[in-house]
N, C-alpha and C positions, 0 to 999 in steps of 0.2 A: 790776066787782068781784064775786067770788063772794059768795053769800048763805048764811045758815044755813038748813038744811033741817029744819024741825020734825018731819017724818015719818021722818027718818033714825034708824037704831038707834045711830049714832055720837053720843056725848054732845055737847051743844051747846058746852061749853067746849073740847072737842077740835077741833070744827069751826072755832071761832074761832082756836085755836092754829094750825091749818093755813092759814087765811086770812092771818094775820099773818106766818107763815113765808114764804108765797108773796110777800108784799109785800117782805119783807126780801131774799129770794133774787133777785127780779126788780129789785132796787135802787130800787123805788118808795119804800121806807123805807131810805135809805142808812145806812152806819155813822155813828153819832153823832147821827142824827136822833131827835127826840122822837116817840114814838108818840102817837096821840090819847089823850085822857084817858079814864078809866074811864066817866065820864058820857057822853062823845061816842060811845064804842064801844057802850055800852049802848043809846043812842038809835038809832044807825045800824043795829044788828043786832037790835034788839028783844029784848035780853037783860037779865037782872037784873044788878045791879052785882056780886053774888057770883059769878055765872058768868063775867063778864068778868075779875074778879080772879083766879079760878082759872086761866083760860087764861094770863094774864100771869104769874102765879106760876110756872107750869110753864116758861115761856120764860126767866124769870129764873134758875130753878134749873138749866136746861140751858145757861146762859151765852150765850143769844142776845140777851137784854135785860139792862140793869142799871138799878137805881134810884139816883137822886141825891136825898137827902132835901131837901124843900122846892122842888125844881125839876121833877121828873117822872121818866118812865121812857124810856130811850134805847136805841137799837140798839147792841149791843156789837160790838166787833171780833171777827172769827171766831177761834176757837182754833187754835193751831198743832198739827198732828199730830206727836206725839213719834215720832221715827224709832227703831224697835226694831231697830237694826242698828249695826254698828261704823262710825260716822262721827263726825267731829269736829263740835263745835258750829259752828265757823267755816264748814266746808263745807256743813253743813246749812242755815244761815241764808242763805248766798250762793245756794244752789240754790233758795231760796224768794224770791229777789229782795230780800232784806233785808241791811242792812249790819251785820255782827257787830262787837262791841266787847268789851273786857274791862278790868277794873281789878283790880290786885293788892291782895289784902287781907292776905295773909301768905305769906312765903317763908322756909323754914328747913329745916335738916337735923335729924331726930329719930332716936332709937334705937328700933328695932322692939320693941313689946311682944310677948308670947307670942301674943296673938290676931292682931295684924298680921302677925307672922312666918308664922303658919300660912296666912293668906290669900295672902301673897306667895310662899310657898315658900322662905323664907330662914330664917336663924337669929335667935332673940331677941337683941336688942342690935345687930344689923346696922344700918348707916346707911341712912336712907330720906329722900328728898326729900318735904317736905310743901308743897303748892302750893294756896293758896286764892284763888279769883278770883270776882268778880262778872261774869256774862256778860250782855251787852245785845244787843238787835237794834233797829236804827234809834233807838238811844239809850234804849230802854225796858228796865229790868232784868227779866230773865226767869228767871235761875237763879244759884245759887251752886254752884261746883264745888270739891270738895276732893279732890285727887289725891295718892296715895302711890306713889312710884316708887323702887325700890332704887337707891342711889347706885352700886352696882357696875355697873349697866347704863347709867347716864348720869352719869359722874363729875362733870362740871363744869356740870351743868344749871342750877345756881343762878346762873351767870354770865350767862345769857341773859335778855334782856328779852322778856316774853311779851305786852306790851301790843298788842292788836289782832292777835295771832298765834295760829296753831293749834299747840297743844302736840303733837298727833299728827304734824303736818308737820315740826316741829322734831325730834322723836324719830326720825323716818324719815330725814331728810336728814343729821342730825349723828351719829346713833348706829346707823343701820341697823335700827332697831326698827320693823318693819311689823306693825301690829296685824291679825292674821288670824283670830282667834277670841275668844270671850268668853262670860261668864256674866252674866246680868242679873236682879236681884231688884227688884221694884217694890212699894212700900208707900204708903199714904195716911197723912197726918199733919197736925199743926198746926205752923205756924211758931213758933219761939221768938222772943222779943222782938227780939233783934238781927237775926235773919234777916228778920223781918217788916219792920223798918225799912229794910234794904238793898233788899228786893224791893218796897217801897212797898205793902205789904199791911197791913190792919188787924191789930192784935195778935190772935193766935190764928187767923189766916187759914189756909185749907186749902192744903196743898202736896203734891206728889208727891215721894217719896223714892226715888231710884234708887241701888242699889249695883251697881257693875260691876267685874268682874275681866276685864282685857284681856290677851290672850296674843300673843306674837310668837315664832313658831317653837317653840311648845310651852312657852315660859317665861312665867310671869306677870310682865308688865312694868309693870302699873298696877293699883292698887285705887282706884277712884273712887267717891266718894259725892256725888251731886248733889241739890240741893233746887230743884224747879221750882215756879213759880206754878201752882196747879191751875186758877185762873181763866183762864189763857192757854194751857193745854195740854190735849189729849185724846189718848187712846191708840186706835190702830186696828190691827187685824191681820186677816189672812185666815184663814178657817175652812174646813175640809174635813171631809167625812164620814170617820169612821175606816174603815180598810181592813177588809173582812170576809173571814174565812177560809172557803173553800168547805167544805161538809160532805162528808167522805169516807165513803162507804158501804162497809163491809166486803163482800168478795165473797160471803160466806155469806148476806148479807141480800138480795142481788139476786134478782130473779125470784121473790120469795116474797110471800105475802099476810099 
């Protein structure tokens, strides 16, 4: 096992954090396992309890560990990377080897408000399907999806059972609506009491709020608002350096001092 290097410029709490991460990632501390107590870690690595607590606090805040009052600190399940692409929850979970599920919370037809009409590109008062579902993976609640779909695009959508079914797959097979473009806005927030209960979060637990407009052939076919458990999701994207514009030197500047 790695040891703390007292001569290193790296802070001791951060060295301990790295040691614990190595144990987790090498499955020496598997998911659900209790980590050694602060006292044990302090003695094993010759560190103060405050330094050990700082390392553990960092891993808790990062979602790698979680505390259970009166029991100890345990290795948390790894977070799911949120797919920043047009894919259904069902397909995304199956691609991860997890079994997707859903439970209908509300299904009705509403009249579009002025705001909703602008988002969907329809007229105020037009009929819109409202679909609210609790989405699960391997039986664990992960998100609440609230979708708005113009009735004109999917006239009898409310007649179809969506239990355990992909909404996007149904829209494609039944109505020919293939989602090929979209806009996504992501915010952080706190779960309201009803959402917290459904997602099995503490009251005021952190959530990710995603608003998505999905297009099929240039037509806005869905306005979706999803509430994800922030303790089970993380965002990842690729970064690239911005393109640089080469400097164009006017001919009159060339060969001059």
